[in-house]
N, C-alpha and C positions, 0 to 999 in steps of 0.2 A: 489374308490379313483381316478381312471383315469378320470372318468366323471367329478368329482369335479374339478380336475386340468384344464381340458379343458374348463369348464365353467368359471373358473377364468381368463383364458387367453382371453376368448371372451369379458369379462367385461372390460379388460384393453385395452381401445381403443388407448390411447396415452402414449408413453413411458415417464418415469419420467424425468422431467427437460425440456420437449419439448412442454409443454402446451401453452406457450406464442407464440412460432413460429407457432404452429398449429392454434391458434386464428388469428394471423396476416395473414397467408396464406388463411385461410377461408374467410377473408374479401375480398380477390381478387375475389372470386366466385360471390359475390354480384355485384361487379363493372362491370364484363363483362356480367352478366345477365341483368343489366340495359341497357347496350349499345345495346345488341342484341334485347331486347324487343321494344326499340324505333323504330327499323327498320320496325316493323309491322304496326306502325302508319304512317311512312314515305311512305310506299308502297302505301297505299290508298290515302295519301295526294298528291303525285305526279300524280296519276291518275286524281285527281280533278283539280289541278291548271295548269297542262300541257296538259291535254286531251290525255294522252297516254293510250295504251292498257294494259291489265293485264299482257300480256307476256313481254312487254317492262318494266313495273314497276318492273318485276323480277330482273332487273339489279341492283336494290338497294341491294338485297341479294347477287347477283353475285359479286358486288364490295367488300363487306365485307368478304364473305366466300371464294371468289377467292383469297383474300389476305392470307388466311390460307394456301392455296396450294402453293403459291409462297414463303412464309416466314417460313413454318414449318421446313424444313431441316436446313436453316440458324439458326433458333431459337435453334434447337437441338445442333448445333455446338457451338453456343454461350454459352449454358448451360454447355456443356462439357468443354469449355475452361475457362470460368470465374465463373462458379458455379451458384447456385440457387439465392443467394441474389442479386448479381450484375445484373443477367439476369432479375430478377423481377423488379428492379429499372429501367433498360433500357426499359422494356416493359411498365411500368407506364408512363415514359416520352414520349414515342411514342404515347401512348393512349391520354395523355393530349394535345399533339401537334395537333393530328387529331381533337380533340374536339374544340380547340380554332380556328382551320381553318374555322369553321362554321361562324365566324364573318365576314371575308372577303367574304365568300360564299354568304352571304346575299346581298352584293354589286354587286358581279359578276353575280349572279342569272342565273346560267346555271346548267342543270342537270348533265353535265359531271364533273364540278368542285366539286359538292356535292358528286359524286361517288368517286372522288379522296380523299376527306376528310374521307370518310368511309373506303377507302383502307388503309390510314395511321393508322386509329384506328385499323383496322384488324391486321396490322403488330405488333402493341403493344399488342393486345389481344393474338396473337399467342405466343409471348414470355411468357406472363402470364400463359396461359393454359399449355404450354410445361413445365413450371416449377411447377406450383401449383398442377396439377393433380398427377404426380408421387410423388411430395414432400409430399402430404397428405397421400399417400399409405405407405410411409416408415417411418412415424413419430410414429410408434408403431409396435406391433407384426404383422407378416405376415398373421397370421390367421384371423385378423380383418381388412385387408386392404380394402376390398370391403365395409364393414360397415362404416369405417372411411371416405372413399371418398364420400359415400352417405350422411353422416352427413355434410361434407363440402359443398357438392353440394346443400344441403337444403337451404343454404343462397344464392346460385345462384338463387334459386326459388324466394326468397324475391326481388331480383333485377328485375326479370321478372314481378313480381306483380306491382311494383312501376312504372316501365318504361312506360307501356301503359297508366296508369292513368295520369302521368305527361305529356306524349305526347298528350293525348286526351284533357287535360286542356289547354295547351299552344298552340297547333297546330290547334285543331278543334273547340275550344270554341268560336273563333272569327266569326264563321259562314261565312257569305258572305264576310267579310273583308279579309278572307284568299285569296280571288281572287285578291285583290289589293296588299296585303302585301307579298304574295307569300312566299319567302324564309325567311323573317324576323322572322316569328313565330318560327323558329327553333333555333334562337340565344340563348334565355334564357335557355332552357333545356341543351344545349350543353356547355354553359358557366358554369353552375352548375356542370356538369360532369367533365369538365376540372379542375376546382378549387378543387373539392373533390379528384380527382386522384392525383393532385400535393401534397395535404396534406398527402395522404397515402404514396406517394413516400418519403416524408421527414421523416415520421415515420419509414419507412424501413431503411433509411440511418442511423438513430440514434439508431437502435435496433440491438442487437447481434443476428444473425440468423445463426445457425450452418449449414454447408453443409454436410448433412447426406450422408454417403457412402452406396450405394446399396450393397446388398449381392452379393458377387461374383466379386466385382470390384477389380482390381489388383493394387497393389502398384507400380508395375513396369511400369504402363501406358498402359498395353495391355487391351484395353476396347472393342476390337472387331470391326468389320466393319458393315456397314448397311446391306450388303448382308447376314451376318450371321443371321440376324433377321428372314429371311425367311426359316431357318431350323426349326423354331418353328411353328408347325402346328396350334396351338391355336392362335398364333399371326396373321398368314396370314388370317384366317377366321375372326378374330376380325377386321382387317383393312376393309374388304369388308362390314361386318355387321355394323360397326360404320358409314361408308360412307352413307349407306342406311338409317340408323336410323336418322342421322342428316338431311338427305334429307326429311324424313317424318315429323320430328318436324318443320323444317323451313317452309315447304309447308303449314302445318296446321296453324302455326302462321301468315304467310304472308297473307293468304286469309281468315282468321277468320272474319275480318270486312266485306269483300266482301260477304262472305257466309251468315252472319247474316242479312245484309241489303238487300240482294236479296231474301232470303227465308222468312224473317220476316220483311217486309218493315215498320213496326211500329217503328223500331229502327233507329235512326239517326247514322251518323258516330261517333259522340262523345259518344253516349250511347253504341254503339257497342265496342268502345275502352275500356269503363269501364267494359263491359261484358268479354272482353279479359283479363283484370286484374283479374277478378274473376276466369277465367280459370287457371291462374297462382297461385291462392290461392290453388286450388285443386292440382296443380303441386307441390307446396311447402309442402302441407300436405302429399302427396305421398312420398316425399323425407324423411321427418322426420319419418313417420311410416315405410317406407321401411328400413331405417337404423336400427330401433328397431327389425323389423321382421327378419332381417338377422341374429339375434342372435339365432333364432330357425330353420330357413330354409336355405338351400343352395342357394347361389346367382343365379346360372343358373336355378334352379327350379322356383324361383320367376320370373326370366326374362321370362321363357317359359309361365307361367300362365298369366302374364301381357300382353305379346305379343298376346296371344290367345284372351284375352278380347278385345284388341284394334282392332283386325281383325273384330270381331263381331260389335264393335261400329262403325267402318268405314262403314260397310254395311248399318247401320241405317242412317248415315250421308248422304250417296249417295242417299238414298231414299227421302231426303228432307221432313221430317215429322214434321217440326216446332219445338215445344218445346222438343219433344222426341229426335230429332236429336241434338239439342243444349245440352241437358243433356248427350247425347252420346259423344259429343266433350269434355265435362267436365270429363267424365269417362276416356276418352283417355288421357287427361292431367294428371290425377292421375296416370295412368299406365305408361305413358311415363317417369314419374319422376325418376325412378330408372335406366332407360335404358342406358343413356350415361355413368354414373359413373360405372355401373356394367360391361358393355361391355369393358370399358376402363381398369378397374382393372383386369378383367379376361385376357385381352389382354397382359398386362405388367407383369402378374404374373410369377414369376420364370425366368424372363429375366436376372436377376443378373446385371452384368456389362454393359449390353446393355439397361438398363432401360431408360436412358435419350434419347438414339437414338430411341428406340421403341416408347417413348412418342411423339417425334417429328413427326414420321410417322403417329401415330394415330391421332395427332392433325391435320395433313394434310387432313385427311378424312373429317374434318369439311367442306371441299370444296363441299361435297354433298349438302350443303345448297345453293350452287350457281346454281345447276342444277334443283332441284325440283320446285322452284317457277316459273321458265320460262316454264317448261313442264306443270305444273298445269294451268298456265295462258293461254297457247296455247290451252289446252283442253277446258278451260272455254270460251275463245273467239270463239271457234268453236261450242261448245254445251252450257253448263251452268256451273256455279261454282260448283254445287254439283257433277257433273260428274268428275271434276278434282281430287276429293278425292280418286279416284281409285289408284292414285299414292302412297300416304302414306299407303293404304291398302296393296299394293304389298310389300312395304318396311317392314311392320310389319311381313309379312309372312317370310321374310328372317331372321328377328330377332328371330322368333320362331324356325326356323331351326338351327340357331347357338346355341341357348340355349339347344335344345334337343340333339345336337350332340357334345357339348363341351367336355364331359367326354371321348368321343371316339377319340378326336383329338390327345390326348397325348401331352407330352412336352419333348423336347429334352434337354439333358444336355448342360450347357454353356461351350462348349469345342471347341476351335478354332485352335487346333494344326494340 
């Protein structure tokens, strides 16, 4: 009877009456997946039109992911003060503003102003991720929080698939004309993004979205301090692990096109961008299958297995074995799929009244994406692109350690007296 009850709880992903909010919040995951995946096309694009090194092109990621580091704590404070719904709308408006700034960027035509546009987008994305990730975890039973977040993040994978395909079509399809048009090729994709984001913001404005109270939140307003978060051992290790995971994912995404065109010269930039989209198909498939598999397997056990597979896959990538290495990258995408939502959900688990603050700190770790591309680019400039993939290999080793040690970390009670 006990096993039957537990199984029933596992099947109940979303609480009664919260399905529509869950669907709306899940749509946000698609929007920021699209924004992030366009960066990987811009990275190679700027190397071509500006003649910059791989290390300098890493500033594309640094501008976006660095915005997370600056905006994360303010975003957490915004969520705590005005709630999830208003915080989401604020984030959508910032996101749209940054996208529309690409129109004057095409006239200004400087690398620095483009980085500013990406920074504004990052501020909006930080608000969205700070709200949407914990919101998805609390829209149902605590026992299925990791499974629910993986399901929402599956649609993030859809955005990652479409982004490189759209970027490859609009940015690389012009061939040599990109030399003369320079920044103009970026206008259409970002105008599409800005318009779509504004429409979603309007939808949120006119939809009733309950502000779900996390377990342990106090009616008297005692929500704890940021310093209290570091009494939770599992949270501290999640912060470090998520930083390194995002570094690995961003590095692989950023230099996928470089890697393919250098090790398999039969592929052009445009075709390599389409191959990158295929990688995100594996990523999305991993998200959907991972959400289902977590019905039967513990999240940290799956995380450990997938991290181990990725370590082996990165070794094959470093060897530069042509199609074998490309298939290994696709395997890596499949296994990376569950890592962010699983580490995030494990990190905020049982934080109670500190969930919003904990979320803002974990979102800040996305700044790991600002570090890895420049480091990988520096290694590639000194040696070759394949050698740069030793960086994500090291990061996956840290993910493996977190997954294996998670049960031993323990969790402190939410007591601030």
